[in-house]
C-alpha positions in Angstrom: -107.4 -92.8 -30.4 -105.4 -96.1 -29.7 -105.7 -95.3 -26.0 -109.2 -95.1 -25.8 -109.9 -98.1 -27.6 -107.6 -100.0 -25.5 -109.2 -98.6 -22.3 -112.4 -99.6 -23.8 -111.3 -103.2 -24.3 -109.8 -103.4 -20.8 -113.0 -102.2 -19.5 -114.8 -104.8 -21.0 -112.2 -107.6 -20.2 -112.4 -106.6 -16.3 -116.2 -106.5 -16.1 -116.3 -110.2 -17.8 -113.3 -111.4 -15.8 -114.8 -110.7 -12.5 -118.2 -112.2 -13.2 -117.0 -115.4 -14.8 -114.6 -118.4 -14.2 -112.7 -120.2 -16.9 -112.8 -123.8 -17.4 -110.2 -125.7 -19.2 -108.9 -129.3 -20.0 -107.6 -131.6 -22.7 -109.0 -134.5 -24.9 -107.4 -137.5 -25.8 -108.2 -140.6 -27.4 -107.8 -144.3 -25.9 -104.4 -144.2 -27.7 -103.7 -141.0 -25.7 -103.6 -138.7 -29.1 -105.2 -135.3 -28.8 -108.8 -134.9 -30.4 -109.1 -131.9 -32.9 -112.4 -130.2 -33.3 -114.4 -132.2 -30.6 -117.3 -129.9 -29.7 -117.4 -129.1 -25.8 -121.1 -127.8 -24.4 -122.2 -126.8 -21.1 -125.8 -126.6 -20.5 -128.5 -126.1 -17.7 -131.9 -127.4 -18.3 -131.2 -128.4 -21.9 -130.1 -125.0 -22.7 -126.6 -124.6 -24.3 -125.0 -121.9 -22.2 -121.5 -122.0 -23.4 -120.0 -124.3 -26.5 -116.6 -124.3 -28.3 -114.3 -126.7 -30.3 -111.0 -128.1 -29.2 -107.5 -126.9 -30.9 -105.1 -129.6 -32.8 -103.7 -130.2 -29.3 -107.2 -131.4 -28.1 -107.4 -128.2 -25.6 -110.6 -126.2 -25.1 -111.2 -123.2 -22.8 -114.8 -121.6 -21.6 -115.8 -119.1 -19.4 -118.8 -119.7 -17.2 -120.8 -118.1 -14.2 -121.4 -119.6 -10.6 -123.8 -122.7 -11.7 -124.4 -126.3 -12.0 -124.3 -127.6 -15.6 -124.3 -130.6 -17.5 -120.8 -131.1 -19.3 -120.7 -132.9 -22.9 -118.1 -133.9 -25.4 -119.0 -134.6 -28.9 -116.9 -135.9 -31.6 -118.1 -137.2 -34.9 -121.8 -136.6 -33.6 -121.4 -139.1 -30.9 -121.1 -138.4 -27.2 -117.7 -139.4 -26.1 -117.5 -137.8 -22.4 -120.2 -136.3 -20.2 -120.5 -135.5 -16.5 -122.4 -132.7 -14.1 -119.9 -129.9 -13.2 -120.3 -127.6 -10.6 -118.7 -124.0 -11.3 -117.9 -121.8 -8.3 -114.1 -120.9 -9.3 -111.5 -121.4 -12.2 -111.5 -125.2 -13.1 -108.8 -127.4 -14.8 -110.2 -130.6 -16.0 -106.7 -131.8 -16.9 -106.7 -134.6 -19.2 -109.9 -136.4 -20.4 -110.0 -139.4 -22.0 -112.6 -140.1 -24.2 -115.5 -142.7 -22.9 -115.5 -144.5 -26.2 -113.4 -146.1 -28.5 -113.0 -144.2 -31.8 -112.4 -146.5 -34.9 -110.1 -145.1 -37.5 -112.6 -145.2 -39.9 -114.3 -142.3 -37.9 -111.2 -140.3 -37.6 -110.6 -140.1 -41.4 -114.0 -138.7 -41.7 -113.1 -135.2 -40.4 -111.2 -132.6 -42.6 -112.6 -134.0 -45.7 -113.9 -130.5 -47.1 -112.4 -129.3 -50.3 -110.7 -126.2 -51.0 -113.2 -125.4 -53.6 -116.7 -126.4 -53.7 -119.3 -125.7 -56.6 -122.9 -124.9 -55.3 -126.1 -124.3 -57.2 -125.6 -120.5 -57.8 -122.0 -119.8 -56.5 -118.3 -121.1 -56.0 -117.3 -121.7 -52.5 -113.5 -121.1 -51.9 -112.6 -122.4 -48.2 -110.0 -120.4 -47.0 -109.4 -122.2 -43.8 -107.8 -125.5 -45.9 -105.3 -123.2 -46.8 -101.9 -121.8 -45.3 -103.6 -118.1 -45.5 -106.0 -119.3 -42.9 -103.7 -117.6 -40.5 -101.3 -114.9 -40.7 -103.1 -112.6 -43.3 -105.8 -110.5 -43.9 -109.0 -110.5 -46.4 -106.9 -108.8 -49.3 -104.3 -111.5 -49.1 -107.5 -114.0 -49.2 -109.0 -112.4 -52.3 -105.6 -112.6 -54.0 -105.8 -116.5 -54.1 -109.6 -116.8 -54.6 -110.5 -118.3 -57.9 -111.8 -116.1 -60.1 -110.9 -112.7 -58.6 -108.9 -110.1 -60.0 -106.6 -107.7 -58.3 -105.4 -104.8 -60.3 -103.6 -102.3 -58.1 -106.4 -100.9 -55.8 -109.3 -102.5 -58.1 -111.1 -105.8 -57.2 -112.9 -107.1 -59.5 -114.2 -110.5 -61.1 -112.9 -112.1 -64.4 -115.3 -111.0 -67.3 -117.2 -108.7 -65.2 -117.3 -104.9 -65.3 -118.2 -104.1 -61.5 -118.0 -105.7 -58.5 -120.0 -105.6 -55.2 -118.0 -107.1 -51.8 -120.3 -108.5 -48.9 -119.5 -109.7 -45.2 -121.7 -112.3 -44.2 -124.1 -111.6 -47.0 -123.9 -107.6 -46.1 -122.6 -105.2 -49.0 -119.9 -103.0 -47.9 -120.5 -99.5 -49.3 -116.8 -98.6 -49.9 -114.7 -98.3 -53.0 -110.7 -97.9 -53.7 -108.6 -97.3 -51.0 -111.4 -97.0 -48.2 -112.6 -100.4 -49.5 -109.3 -101.7 -49.0 -108.3 -100.4 -45.9 -111.6 -101.9 -44.5 -110.6 -105.4 -45.8 -107.2 -105.2 -44.3 -108.7 -104.6 -40.9 -110.5 -108.5 -41.1 -107.8 -110.8 -40.2 -107.6 -114.2 -42.6 -107.8 -116.1 -39.1 -111.5 -115.1 -38.9 -112.5 -115.8 -42.4 -114.2 -119.3 -43.1 -114.7 -119.0 -46.8 -115.1 -116.7 -49.6 -118.3 -117.2 -52.2 -117.9 -116.0 -55.7 -121.3 -115.2 -57.1 -120.6 -114.2 -60.8 -124.7 -114.7 -61.6 -126.3 -113.2 -58.5 -129.7 -115.0 -57.9 -133.1 -113.2 -57.6 -132.6 -112.7 -54.0 -130.0 -109.7 -54.6 -130.4 -106.6 -56.2 -130.6 -106.6 -59.6 -128.5 -103.5 -60.1 -125.1 -103.6 -61.9 -123.7 -105.9 -64.2 -121.0 -107.1 -61.7 -120.7 -110.2 -59.6 -120.5 -110.6 -55.9 -118.0 -111.6 -53.4 -119.6 -112.7 -50.1 -116.7 -113.3 -47.3 -118.0 -115.5 -44.5 -116.7 -115.2 -41.3 -116.0 -118.2 -38.7 -119.0 -118.5 -36.1 -118.9 -116.9 -32.9 -119.0 -118.5 -29.3 -120.9 -116.9 -26.7 -119.3 -114.9 -23.8 -116.4 -114.0 -25.5 -114.4 -110.8 -27.1 -111.8 -110.1 -29.5 -110.3 -107.1 -30.8 -107.4 -105.7 -33.4 -105.5 -102.9 -33.5 -103.0 -102.1 -36.4 -101.3 -99.3 -37.8 -99.7 -99.2 -41.3 -97.4 -97.0 -43.7 -97.2 -96.6 -47.5 -95.0 -95.3 -49.3 -95.7 -94.1 -53.1 -94.3 -90.9 -54.4 -95.9 -89.6 -51.1 -96.5 -91.2 -48.1 -99.7 -92.4 -46.5 -100.3 -93.5 -42.8 -103.2 -95.6 -41.2 -104.7 -96.6 -38.1 -107.5 -99.5 -38.1 -109.0 -101.4 -35.1 -112.4 -103.4 -34.5 -114.0 -104.8 -31.2 -116.4 -107.7 -31.0 -118.1 -108.4 -27.8 -120.6 -111.0 -27.4 -122.1 -112.0 -23.6 -125.1 -114.0 -23.3 -128.1 -112.3 -25.6 -125.9 -109.3 -26.2 -123.6 -108.7 -28.9 -121.4 -105.6 -29.7 -119.6 -104.7 -32.5 -117.4 -102.0 -34.0 -114.5 -101.1 -36.3 -112.9 -97.9 -37.1 -110.4 -96.8 -40.0 -108.4 -93.3 -39.8 -106.1 -92.5 -43.0 -103.9 -89.4 -44.0 -102.1 -89.2 -46.8 -101.2 -87.9 -50.6 -100.9 -89.9 -54.0 -99.4 -88.5 -57.3 -101.8 -88.9 -60.3 -100.6 -88.3 -63.8 -102.8 -87.6 -66.6 -101.6 -87.7 -70.0 -103.8 -87.1 -73.1 -103.3 -86.3 -76.8 -105.7 -85.0 -79.1 -105.1 -85.3 -82.8 -106.9 -82.4 -84.4 -107.0 -82.0 -88.1 -104.7 -78.9 -88.0 -102.3 -79.5 -84.9 -101.7 -81.9 -82.0 -102.7 -80.9 -78.4 -100.7 -82.8 -75.8 -101.6 -82.2 -72.1 -99.3 -83.4 -69.0 -101.2 -83.0 -65.9 -99.5 -84.4 -62.7 -101.5 -84.0 -59.7 -100.9 -84.1 -55.9 -104.1 -85.7 -54.3 -104.4 -85.5 -50.5 -107.1 -87.5 -48.2 -107.9 -87.3 -44.9 -110.5 -89.9 -43.6 -112.3 -91.2 -40.9 -114.9 -94.1 -41.1 -116.2 -96.0 -38.3 -118.9 -98.7 -37.6 -120.6 -99.5 -34.3 -123.6 -102.0 -33.9 -125.8 -103.4 -31.1 -127.6 -106.9 -31.3 -129.9 -108.4 -28.5 -131.4 -111.8 -28.7 -135.0 -110.9 -27.5 -136.2 -114.6 -27.7 -135.4 -117.8 -29.2 -137.0 -116.9 -32.3 -136.4 -113.3 -32.4 -133.2 -111.5 -32.6 -132.5 -107.7 -33.2 -129.7 -105.6 -34.5 -129.1 -101.9 -34.8 -126.0 -100.6 -36.6 -124.8 -97.2 -37.5 -122.3 -96.4 -40.0 -120.5 -93.2 -40.6 -117.7 -91.6 -42.5 -115.8 -87.9 -43.2 -113.4 -86.8 -45.5 -111.1 -83.9 -46.7 -109.9 -84.7 -50.2 -107.4 -82.0 -51.5 -106.1 -82.0 -55.1 -103.7 -79.8 -56.7 -102.8 -79.9 -60.4 -100.6 -78.2 -62.8 -101.7 -79.4 -66.3 -99.5 -78.1 -69.5 -100.9 -78.4 -73.0 -98.6 -78.0 -75.7 -99.7 -77.3 -79.1 -97.6 -78.1 -82.2 -97.8 -78.5 -86.1 -97.6 -81.8 -88.0 -95.4 -80.4 -90.6 -92.2 -80.0 -88.6 -93.4 -81.5 -85.2 -92.3 -78.2 -83.7 -94.1 -76.5 -80.9 -96.1 -73.6 -81.8 -97.5 -72.6 -78.3 -98.6 -73.6 -74.8 -101.5 -73.3 -72.4 -100.6 -73.1 -68.7 -102.8 -73.3 -65.6 -103.0 -74.5 -61.8 -106.0 -75.6 -60.1 -107.1 -76.5 -56.8 -110.1 -79.1 -55.8 -111.6 -79.5 -52.3 -113.9 -82.1 -51.5 -115.6 -82.8 -48.1 -117.8 -85.8 -48.4 -119.6 -87.3 -45.3 -122.1 -90.1 -44.6 -124.3 -91.0 -42.0 -126.1 -94.4 -42.1 -128.7 -96.2 -39.7 -129.6 -99.8 -39.9 -132.4 -101.8 -38.1 -132.6 -105.5 -38.6 -135.1 -107.8 -37.0 -134.7 -111.7 -37.8 -137.6 -114.0 -36.6 -137.5 -117.8 -36.7 -140.7 -119.5 -38.2 -139.8 -123.3 -37.2 -137.1 -125.7 -36.6 -136.4 -126.5 -40.1 -134.8 -122.9 -41.1 -137.6 -121.0 -42.1 -137.4 -117.4 -41.1 -138.2 -113.6 -42.0 -135.8 -110.9 -42.0 -137.2 -107.0 -41.8 -134.6 -104.7 -42.6 -135.1 -100.6 -42.3 -132.7 -98.2 -43.4 -131.9 -94.7 -43.7 -128.7 -92.8 -44.9 -127.5 -89.1 -45.8 -124.7 -88.5 -48.0 -123.4 -84.7 -48.2 -120.5 -83.3 -50.5 -119.1 -80.1 -50.7 -117.2 -79.7 -53.6 -115.2 -76.6 -54.9 -112.6 -76.3 -57.9 -110.6 -72.8 -58.4 -108.5 -72.7 -61.8 -106.5 -70.0 -63.7 -104.0 -69.9 -66.4 -102.7 -68.2 -69.4 -101.5 -69.3 -73.2 -97.7 -68.9 -73.8 -95.8 -68.8 -77.0 -93.3 -71.4 -78.0 -90.6 -69.7 -75.8 -93.0 -69.6 -72.9 -93.8 -66.0 -72.8 -97.2 -65.2 -71.6 -99.5 -64.0 -74.4 -101.4 -60.9 -74.0 -105.2 -61.3 -73.2 -105.4 -64.6 -72.5 -105.6 -64.9 -68.8 -108.6 -67.2 -67.8 -109.9 -67.7 -64.1 -112.9 -69.5 -62.8 -114.5 -71.3 -59.5 -116.6 -74.2 -59.7 -118.7 -75.3 -56.8 -121.4 -78.0 -56.3 -123.4 -78.7 -52.9 -124.8 -82.1 -53.3 -127.3 -83.7 -50.6 -128.7 -87.4 -51.1 -130.9 -89.0 -48.9 -132.3 -92.5 -49.1 -134.5 -94.6 -46.7 -135.9 -98.1 -47.5 -137.8 -101.1 -46.3 -136.6 -104.8 -47.0 -138.6 -107.8 -46.1 -136.8 -111.5 -46.9 -138.6 -114.6 -46.3 -137.2 -118.1 -46.4 -139.4 -121.3 -46.4 -137.9 -124.8 -46.4 -139.8 -127.9 -46.9 -139.2 -131.3 -48.4 -140.8 -130.5 -51.6 -138.8 -127.1 -52.5 -137.0 -124.4 -50.6 -138.2 -120.9 -51.2 -136.8 -117.4 -51.0 -139.2 -114.5 -51.3 -139.4 -110.8 -50.2 -140.2 -107.0 -51.1 -138.4 -103.8 -50.9 -139.3 -100.1 -51.2 -136.5 -97.9 -51.6 -137.1 -93.9 -52.0 -133.9 -91.5 -52.9 -133.7 -87.9 -53.5 -130.5 -85.9 -54.5 -130.1 -82.2 -54.4 -127.5 -80.2 -56.2 -126.8 -76.5 -56.0 -124.4 -75.7 -58.7 -122.6 -72.3 -59.1 -119.9 -71.2 -61.6 -118.0 -67.8 -61.1 -116.0 -66.2 -63.6 -112.7 -64.7 -62.3 -111.1 -63.3 -65.4 -110.9 -60.0 -64.0 -110.1 -60.5 -60.7 -113.6 -60.2 -59.5 -116.0 -63.1 -59.0 -119.0 -62.6 -61.3 -121.8 -65.5 -61.3 -122.3 -67.0 -64.8 -126.0 -67.9 -64.8 -125.5 -69.8 -68.0 -123.5 -72.4 -66.2 -124.9 -72.4 -62.8 -128.0 -74.9 -61.9 -130.0 -76.2 -59.3 -131.0 -79.6 -60.2 -133.2 -82.2 -57.9 -133.6 -85.8 -58.6 -136.3 -88.5 -57.0 -136.4 -91.9 -57.5 -138.5 -94.8 -56.0 -138.3 -98.4 -56.7 -140.7 -101.1 -55.8 -139.3 -104.7 -55.9 -140.6 -108.1 -55.2 -138.8 -111.6 -55.8 -139.3 -115.4 -55.3 -137.1 -118.2 -56.1 -137.2 -121.9 -55.5 -134.3 -124.2 -54.8 -135.1 -128.3 -55.6 -132.6 -131.1 -54.9 -133.8 -134.0 -56.9 -131.2 -136.5 -55.5 -127.6 -136.7 -54.8 -126.6 -135.5 -58.5 -129.2 -133.0 -59.8 -130.0 -129.8 -58.1 -132.1 -126.7 -60.0 -132.9 -123.4 -58.9 -135.0 -120.8 -60.6 -136.1 -117.0 -59.5 -137.9 -114.1 -60.6 -137.6 -110.5 -59.6 -139.7 -107.3 -60.6 -138.8 -103.7 -60.4 -141.1 -100.9 -60.6 -139.2 -97.8 -61.0 -140.6 -94.3 -61.0 -138.1 -90.9 -61.4 -137.9 -87.5 -61.8 -135.5 -84.8 -62.4 -135.8 -81.1 -62.4 -133.2 -78.5 -63.7 -134.2 -75.0 -62.7 -131.6 -73.1 -64.8 -132.8 -75.4 -68.3 -136.5 -75.0 -67.0 -136.6 -78.8 -67.7 -138.3 -81.8 -66.1 -137.5 -85.2 -66.9 -139.6 -88.0 -65.8 -139.4 -91.7 -66.1 -141.5 -95.0 -65.2 -140.8 -98.6 -66.1 -141.3 -102.1 -65.1 -138.8 -104.8 -65.6 -138.4 -108.4 -64.8 -135.2 -109.9 -64.2 -135.3 -114.0 -64.3 -132.6 -116.2 -62.8 -131.8 -120.0 -63.6 -129.5 -122.6 -62.4 -128.9 -126.3 -62.8 -126.1 -128.2 -61.2 -125.1 -131.9 -62.0 -122.6 -133.8 -59.7 -121.1 -136.6 -61.5 -119.0 -137.6 -58.6 -116.8 -136.0 -55.9 -114.5 -134.6 -58.3 -116.5 -133.9 -61.5 -119.5 -131.0 -61.5 -121.4 -129.5 -64.3 -123.4 -126.2 -63.9 -125.4 -123.8 -66.0 -126.4 -120.5 -64.9 -128.6 -117.5 -66.7 -129.7 -113.9 -65.2 -130.8 -110.5 -66.2 -129.4 -107.4 -64.7 -129.7 -103.7 -64.7 -127.4 -101.1 -64.7 -128.6 -97.6 -63.2 -127.0 -94.1 -63.7 -125.0 -92.7 -60.8 -127.2 -90.0 -59.4 -124.1 -87.4 -60.4 -124.4 -88.6 -64.2 -128.1 -87.5 -64.4 -127.0 -83.9 -63.4 -126.7 -81.4 -66.4 -124.2 -79.5 -65.0 -121.0 -78.6 -66.6 -117.6 -78.9 -64.6 -114.8 -77.1 -65.9 -111.2 -78.1 -65.8 -110.3 -75.5 -67.9 -111.9 -73.1 -70.8 -110.8 -76.1 -73.3 -111.9 -79.2 -70.9 -115.3 -79.7 -69.3 -117.6 -82.9 -68.0 -121.3 -82.8 -68.6 -124.2 -85.1 -67.2 -127.1 -86.4 -69.0 -130.5 -86.3 -67.4 -132.1 -88.3 -70.2 -129.8 -91.3 -69.4 -131.7 -94.6 -69.2 -130.6 -97.7 -67.5 -128.8 -100.6 -69.6 -129.8 -104.1 -69.5 -127.3 -107.3 -69.6 -128.1 -111.1 -70.1 -125.6 -113.4 -68.7 -124.8 -117.0 -69.4 -122.2 -119.3 -67.8 -121.6 -122.8 -68.3 -118.9 -124.5 -65.8 -117.2 -127.7 -65.6 -115.1 -128.1 -62.2 -112.8 -131.0 -61.9 -111.2 -130.8 -58.2 -109.6 -127.6 -57.8 -109.7 -126.9 -61.9 -112.8 -124.9 -62.8 -113.4 -124.3 -66.6 -115.9 -121.6 -67.6 -117.4 -120.5 -70.9 -119.3 -117.3 -70.6 -121.5 -115.1 -72.9 -123.0 -111.7 -71.8 -125.0 -109.5 -73.9 -125.4 -105.4 -73.1 -128.1 -102.8 -74.4 -128.4 -99.2 -73.9 -125.1 -99.3 -72.5 -123.7 -96.0 -71.3 -120.5 -94.7 -70.4 -118.6 -91.3 -70.3 -116.7 -90.7 -73.6 -114.6 -87.2 -74.7 -115.9 -85.5 -77.9 -113.2 -83.5 -79.4 -114.7 -80.5 -81.5 -112.2 -79.4 -84.5 -113.8 -76.3 -84.6 -113.5 -74.8 -80.8 -110.6 -77.4 -79.7 -112.6 -77.9 -76.8 -113.0 -81.5 -75.3 -116.4 -82.1 -73.9 -117.0 -85.2 -71.9 -120.5 -86.6 -71.9 -122.3 -89.6 -70.8 -124.9 -91.3 -73.2 -126.7 -94.5 -74.0 -124.9 -95.4 -77.0 -123.4 -98.9 -76.4 -124.7 -102.4 -77.3 -122.0 -105.2 -76.7 -121.6 -109.2 -76.5 -118.8 -110.6 -75.3 -117.9 -114.5 -75.3 -115.2 -115.8 -73.1 -113.4 -118.6 -71.9 -111.9 -118.7 -67.8 -109.8 -121.2 -66.2 -108.8 -121.1 -62.7 -106.7 -123.8 -60.8 -105.7 -123.9 -57.1 -102.7 -126.1 -56.4 -102.3 -127.1 -52.7 -100.6 -130.3 -52.8 -97.7 -129.5 -50.2 -98.4 -127.8 -46.8 -95.7 -125.0 -47.6 -97.3 -123.8 -50.7 -100.8 -122.6 -52.1 -100.7 -121.4 -55.8 -103.9 -120.0 -57.4 -103.5 -119.3 -61.2 -106.1 -118.0 -63.7 -106.5 -117.4 -67.2 -109.3 -115.3 -69.1 -109.4 -114.9 -73.1 -112.6 -113.4 -74.4 -114.0 -111.5 -77.8 -116.0 -108.8 -77.5 -118.3 -106.9 -80.4 -119.5 -103.5 -79.7 -121.9 -101.4 -81.8 -122.3 -97.5 -81.0 -125.3 -95.3 -82.0 -123.9 -92.1 -81.2 -122.6 -90.6 -84.8 -119.7 -88.8 -83.1 -117.8 -91.9 -82.1 -116.8 -94.8 -84.1 -119.6 -97.3 -85.3 -118.2 -100.8 -84.1 -115.2 -102.1 -82.4 -114.2 -105.7 -82.6 -111.4 -107.5 -80.8 -109.8 -109.9 -78.0 -108.7 -109.3 -74.6 -106.9 -111.9 -72.4 -105.4 -111.8 -68.6 -103.2 -114.5 -66.8 -102.4 -114.2 -63.3 -100.4 -116.3 -60.4 -100.6 -115.7 -56.8 -98.3 -117.9 -54.6 -98.0 -118.1 -51.1 -95.0 -119.8 -49.2 -94.8 -121.1 -45.5 -91.3 -120.6 -44.9 -91.2 -122.5 -41.4 -93.2 -125.3 -39.7 -94.8 -122.9 -37.2 -96.2 -121.0 -40.3 -94.9 -117.9 -38.3 -93.0 -116.8 -41.6 -94.9 -116.6 -45.1 -93.9 -114.8 -48.3 -96.1 -114.1 -51.2 -95.3 -113.8 -54.7 -97.9 -112.4 -57.1 -98.1 -111.5 -60.6 -100.5 -110.7 -63.4 -100.4 -109.7 -67.1 -103.0 -108.2 -69.5 -102.5 -108.7 -73.1 -103.5 -105.5 -75.5 -107.1 -105.8 -76.3 -110.5 -103.9 -76.5 -112.8 -102.3 -73.9 -116.0 -101.0 -75.4 -115.0 -98.9 -78.2 -111.7 -98.3 -77.1 -108.3 -99.9 -77.6 -106.1 -100.7 -74.4 -102.6 -101.5 -74.3 -100.7 -104.3 -72.5 -99.7 -103.8 -68.7 -98.5 -106.1 -65.8 -97.3 -106.2 -62.2 -95.2 -107.7 -59.9 -95.9 -107.7 -55.9 -94.1 -109.2 -53.2 -95.0 -109.6 -49.3 -93.4 -111.0 -46.3 -95.4 -112.0 -43.1 -94.1 -112.2 -39.7 -96.1 -113.7 -36.6 -94.9 -113.2 -33.2 -96.1 -113.7 -29.5 -98.2 -116.6 -30.1 -99.0 -115.2 -33.8 -100.9 -112.4 -32.5 -98.6 -109.7 -33.3 -98.3 -109.7 -37.1 -95.9 -107.6 -38.9 -96.0 -107.0 -42.7 -93.5 -105.8 -45.2 -95.0 -105.5 -49.1 -94.3 -104.1 -52.3 -96.9 -103.6 -55.2 -96.2 -103.1 -58.7 -92.4 -103.2 -57.7 -91.4 -102.0 -61.3 -93.9 -99.5 -62.0 -95.4 -101.3 -65.2 -99.3 -101.1 -64.2 -99.6 -98.6 -66.7 -102.4 -98.6 -69.4 -102.5 -96.6 -72.8 -106.3 -96.2 -74.0 -107.1 -95.0 -77.4 -110.8 -93.6 -78.8 -111.8 -91.8 -81.6 -114.7 -89.5 -81.8 -115.5 -86.9 -84.6 -112.8 -89.1 -86.6 -110.2 -87.5 -84.2 -108.0 -89.7 -82.3 -107.6 -89.5 -78.6 -104.9 -90.9 -76.7 -104.8 -91.5 -72.8 -102.0 -92.7 -70.6 -102.9 -92.2 -67.3 -100.8 -93.5 -64.2 -102.4 -93.3 -60.4 -99.0 -94.0 -58.3 -99.6 -97.9 -57.9 -96.1 -98.7 -57.0 -95.9 -98.7 -53.5 -94.2 -100.2 -50.4 -96.2 -101.1 -47.3 -95.1 -101.4 -43.8 -97.7 -102.7 -41.5 -98.0 -103.7 -37.7 -101.2 -105.4 -36.1 -101.9 -107.1 -32.6 -104.9 -109.2 -31.8 -106.0 -109.9 -28.3 -109.1 -111.7 -26.8 -110.7 -114.9 -28.1 -109.7 -114.8 -31.8 -112.1 -117.7 -32.8 -115.2 -115.5 -32.6 -117.3 -113.2 -34.7 -120.3 -111.4 -33.9 -123.4 -111.3 -36.1 -123.1 -108.2 -38.4 -126.3 -106.6 -39.6 -127.4 -106.5 -43.3 -128.5 -103.4 -44.9 -131.3 -102.7 -47.4 -130.1 -99.5 -49.1 -126.5 -100.6 -50.2 -127.5 -100.1 -53.7 -128.3 -96.7 -53.5 -125.2 -95.9 -51.7 -123.1 -97.3 -54.4 -124.3 -95.1 -57.0 -123.1 -91.9 -54.6 -119.7 -92.8 -55.2 -117.3 -91.1 -57.7 
């Protein structure tokens, strides 16, 4: 694979090199000091053909065809040099002296942009103002972003349940390891800023209580290309190896972008739980070996049809082979002497083969020179998953001897197909009175599940019709929105919006001869108000209402058995939950103080129901939660010295949860808190060696109706940049002491259930990546319209 990528890049470079010439030079002011960030433009008939900015040494480099050009250099909005330039070969202009005397006051204006900026509906973290502007990746950047929490492989926002990650406004439809691998393929050199959106405006989908992260890449120059190839090895209990690469090419009106990720490896997953039945204690230890071989890729083609119309076609695909083997052992002990009376021993194997194919076509049309535009997106995706689980086992006496007539064996299988297509129209109108965002989206989803259950106790597979089912689900959503942004003066700004969504759905269970229909109209208002007292002080208020729809698999009334004593069941009668969010923020320089409140109704989640009569634990999902959360969040970024950047956060909240389900606890109140400190150190003046020291601690608290224990994690990373900082070597250790372990306690039917799970977070990673081409560019990435539906397919 690496060979083919290299050949493709080399071919593109060769074609470009033979048709263009290099124009280079260096710009100095009247005192012979280099001028950084001067804008260099080459134009023909007032049409810009090439443009770039000078580096800190005042140097620039452009590529141009044989032609006559107008060559102009701008600095702080003024022309400091211009001339006519004839290009018929490579040209070195040498040292160029500014034709205008630059005043010291003018020079000092440059670089005044703050590390943290508070906008009306989001916080903007300007990464290029920190030491991580070179030599890291997107995961490193998120670690020091205010309000972002990294816990193992999970990325979240403080005070939020779920999170969506966007690249230039486009949601990345990945999770877990796949999302992290994708983000590690993005160099921090290419990241301009990260937007933290805790209360998303009406323009975005109303789906999910999560906030959003929008990673803004640096703008591209035309007639350039860049590429990155990397490989890494991660050692947990078992090893995982991966290869990543991307290629971005921009030539005149054409842009091509692509990336891929190939990974293969295993993780050890330990599930330990205890069920305190009235007469005995059931303790299960289930070590699992989970293997995953996956390949994902994206390729896109963009074309500027005219000055006002640009189009973009993108394909995204992924295929995985997930293999899990486990050997659960359950011990049954009595309370009188604590001795073990018997065991249940079993083995099982699970195979999943999910695949996704997605096509997106975007068309952007400029309406005027003020920034008004329309974006039309057409999307289609197909998700298939073949899932099979084979298990068998016996009961044993206290000495480990197999008990007669206790053998059990069964096979679960499910073929799932999900199809979605959507049409999305977004408009933007800018005027002196108000800036308007408006749009419409239509989405249609269909999911088909063919579930089969075979009893294999006798060694001959026999279809169990009671647990075999065909389930079909259809969902159609119409959404319209409008929002207006008004800046009254230099201090006051407001933004209000309203989104309306009309949803119709129908689920059909053939085995149960059951049809479930649902239809509802919901409104989702948003409101923001901001007051900037001065450069260092900002006050803001935000409100939003959100919806959380069940995942497609949660609506499926299929029973998936782990053993005769444990099974998972979906619920076709699930309803969406709704959340109201309020935030009040005071920001002083790089210190942010946030007070937040959220109220969730009809909340749903999976919970275990232990039956004391049968000793069977049924995991079920239902609408039973109403919860309120009050919280205080503090974040501070220290960047006063060139060699050290420190991002620190603290969150403290109090939650009140009520349950309408009679088998659960009726109420749970309690506190939760979290602290973290992420520190990056430059070890030399060239900024080619860096050390990261990161730590977080989560105090004991509550999560819904459950009690959660404390946990903490320490991570270290060392980065070395070689070959003009194009070659990066990374050595990293995550959860070094293996302390990222939670214990969760819940109650159903007055029975205590305790879960202690560990998912192999302690790891050692060695990675190498190489960048070539022009690293100052990025390509225009297409936005998708069905990202919300795709996220609901995730397990």
